[in-house]
C-alpha positions, -999 to 999 in steps of 0.1 A, spaced: 222 374 653 197 389 630 173 370 611 178 361 572 142 380 566 158 408 590 190 414 566 173 413 530 147 440 550 180 462 556 191 449 518 162 466 503 169 503 527 199 502 514 191 499 477 164 526 482 194 549 499 209 543 467 184 545 444 191 580 434 229 580 428 216 552 407 199 565 384 223 593 389 247 570 369 223 550 346 219 582 331 254 591 325 259 557 305 230 564 287 236 603 278 276 580 269 270 554 249 306 532 239 306 506 219 320 476 226 357 470 247 354 512 248 332 518 276 362 533 299 338 561 310 310 534 322 340 509 338 354 544 356 317 558 373 310 518 385 338 507 400 344 548 416 309 541 427 314 505 442 350 520 460 329 542 478 309 524 491 337 501 506 339 471 473 376 460 473 376 466 434 404 455 410 404 469 373 416 460 340 407 417 348 411 392 324 426 414 297 406 432 291 410 473 300 366 481 305 361 447 328 365 450 369 355 431 396 345 446 430 334 422 462 320 420 495 338 399 515 322 373 532 334 367 576 349 336 566 363 321 530 330 297 516 310 302 484 313 325 455 291 343 444 291 371 410 267 391 398 274 400 364 270 441 354 270 452 311 275 480 300 285 491 259 261 504 238 252 494 204 262 517 173 233 543 163 210 536 183 231 528 223 208 522 245 185 507 228 192 472 249 193 494 283 225 485 295 230 507 310 194 496 338 220 460 335 253 483 344 236 497 375 219 476 392 241 452 393 268 471 413 233 490 432 232 451 445 268 455 454 268 486 470 236 481 485 250 447 504 290 461 515 269 492 522 248 472 550 263 448 559 308 456 554 314 424 553 286 391 546 276 383 577 280 342 557 312 330 553 318 333 515 320 364 489 293 386 465 316 391 438 298 424 412 319 410 378 315 441 354 317 423 317 321 445 284 316 438 248 279 415 253 272 433 219 291 418 195 323 407 218 314 381 234 331 398 269 318 368 294 331 346 270 367 361 266 370 365 310 361 327 314 389 322 288 411 346 313 401 328 340 380 354 359 354 337 370 373 306 387 355 301 419 332 317 415 300 293 419 270 306 407 260 334 393 233 360 383 221 389 361 188 407 350 186 422 316 160 448 310 127 446 287 88 450 277 77 429 311 91 407 337 103 371 329 120 346 358 135 327 325 130 328 285 152 309 264 182 319 245 196 312 210 228 303 211 247 320 176 271 313 154 283 344 132 296 333 97 313 360 73 311 352 34 327 371 3 322 360 -29 351 364 -60 338 369 -89 361 391 -120 357 428 -128 347 439 -162 334 464 -175 295 470 -169 281 484 -199 308 480 -226 320 435 -217 296 425 -193 300 394 -206 330 388 -198 331 393 -158 315 369 -130 290 393 -108 301 390 -73 266 403 -63 248 388 -81 271 360 -63 258 372 -25 216 386 -33 215 347 -47 226 337 -9 206 355 5 173 340 -21 188 309 -11 192 319 24 151 328 22 139 299 5 150 276 28 133 294 61 102 278 52 121 245 64 136 257 95 130 246 130 107 275 141 126 293 169 157 291 146 170 325 126 191 332 102 196 369 94 222 392 83 232 426 57 258 434 26 287 446 49 299 449 12 286 453 -22 307 463 -47 331 495 -58 310 513 -83 279 510 -109 296 505 -141 319 481 -129 309 445 -127 316 441 -88 344 413 -86 341 410 -43 314 413 -19 310 403 13 280 394 35 276 393 73 256 367 89 245 351 122 224 315 130 205 312 158 193 278 177 177 271 211 201 238 200 240 238 198 234 208 180 215 226 153 235 251 154 252 231 132 233 220 109 223 252 105 253 257 90 262 232 72 230 250 59 240 283 52 272 261 32 256 247 10 234 280 -2 263 293 -3 286 270 -24 254 274 -49 248 311 -54 287 309 -62 281 283 -81 252 296 -104 268 327 -110 305 314 -116 322 333 -86 338 314 -56 331 319 -15 348 325 9 333 313 43 350 324 81 332 321 109 333 338 145 360 318 170 339 325 194 305 301 191 275 323 219 257 291 243 221 287 245 208 302 277 208 270 301 183 271 331 180 266 364 148 269 378 163 268 414 179 294 417 154 312 389 130 301 425 147 324 443 143 351 427 111 354 420 104 349 460 130 376 464 109 405 438 73 385 454 84 403 489 95 438 471 60 434 453 72 439 415 48 418 396 62 394 371 43 394 339 29 366 314 49 352 285 37 375 250 35 354 223 43 369 199 79 377 215 109 360 197 140 351 213 178 370 216 209 359 224 228 369 252 269 354 260 253 350 295 248 316 281 286 301 281 283 314 315 256 289 325 272 262 303 301 264 328 284 274 363 249 281 378 238 311 362 205 332 360 195 361 333 158 374 346 143 402 321 132 431 338 105 454 331 117 490 318 92 500 290 53 494 280 41 462 265 56 453 232 89 481 228 111 462 213 148 463 218 176 471 202 148 502 190 154 541 190 117 535 210 129 516 239 164 535 244 142 565 253 125 538 276 162 535 294 162 560 314 122 572 323 114 567 356 95 534 350 136 524 344 149 536 382 113 515 398 128 483 374 165 492 386 157 497 419 136 466 419 162 440 403 188 458 423 169 447 454 163 412 435 197 403 430 218 415 462 191 392 484 193 359 456 228 359 462 228 361 501 202 337 496 230 312 477 261 328 500 235 318 533 216 291 525 245 264 519 213 236 510 201 261 484 235 262 466 236 226 470 200 221 447 212 254 421 250 235 412 231 195 419 201 208 392 227 220 368 250 185 369 220 168 359 
């Protein structure tokens, strides 16, 4: 039987042979950005590709029409490892988070395993799970709640960035809506008869800005006014704002929410209005690290001579529904370079880099490292055991 080293060489060769197809799919997804839960084209292109490469594909898993699961079976029943793929875009700015690269690197890893082996030469199975709606829809949480990750013992994915990092924290999120209710009146002839809900929402922003000095350095509170009134000559009787409250700590998320409520109630009282506060029922959890799995991924990047970059001290942290997966099963979410230093995600500049030659290089490296790391976990029971023991601690 071939050694693990020989099997990894075969995987890398398979990814190289698929690189042109993977880049073509990445560019198609990039040119056709689809928002959360509407990723019909991306899901179709990815599942057709995986099916052509010999994986068994299940579409519409977990009750989500654009979700899927593609399986590379093993030689016998055994541990199941999931490689996750995202493919939704952002409003107005398209693939400025590079999910076209996430999708094709995950699909490429699964396809390479199938092309290289047909059936894995070890007990177990590797899934490619298509997870829609990361941007605002918490697709992974919905899939977990629907049982789509049942039986999965470890999960992994990559995210593109302006530098390669094996581990970066991810902040949890509580999504909050605040609606202020005042009283309409003519803004010129009878303003004293009104209660200005726009003043209330502005006061909320002022109160939150005053609160920032006392927040922990990694915490974030940011929002937009989603409705500011109807016409300048009417005292606004209804306004609304949407906020994200973020923290590395699940406990501190609740403290942020408590303080947010205080600011909102204070703004309502100060302006003679009332306020209704609602939260999204799905809370995004912080990312739980797994050093054992991350070390495997790093060794596999070293194998293909893809360098890991030092941390950028100016860069903050984002959030992902992968954090919820990491709280349930051992999970890693490393970052792969697809742009020069300092290009921020969620920018038009990053969207351009997501279809660049540098993005192809990152995509190919990520597909190789994902496939080899998944194989490590299936082929080496002791490595999977380390990951699970660390998770339990």
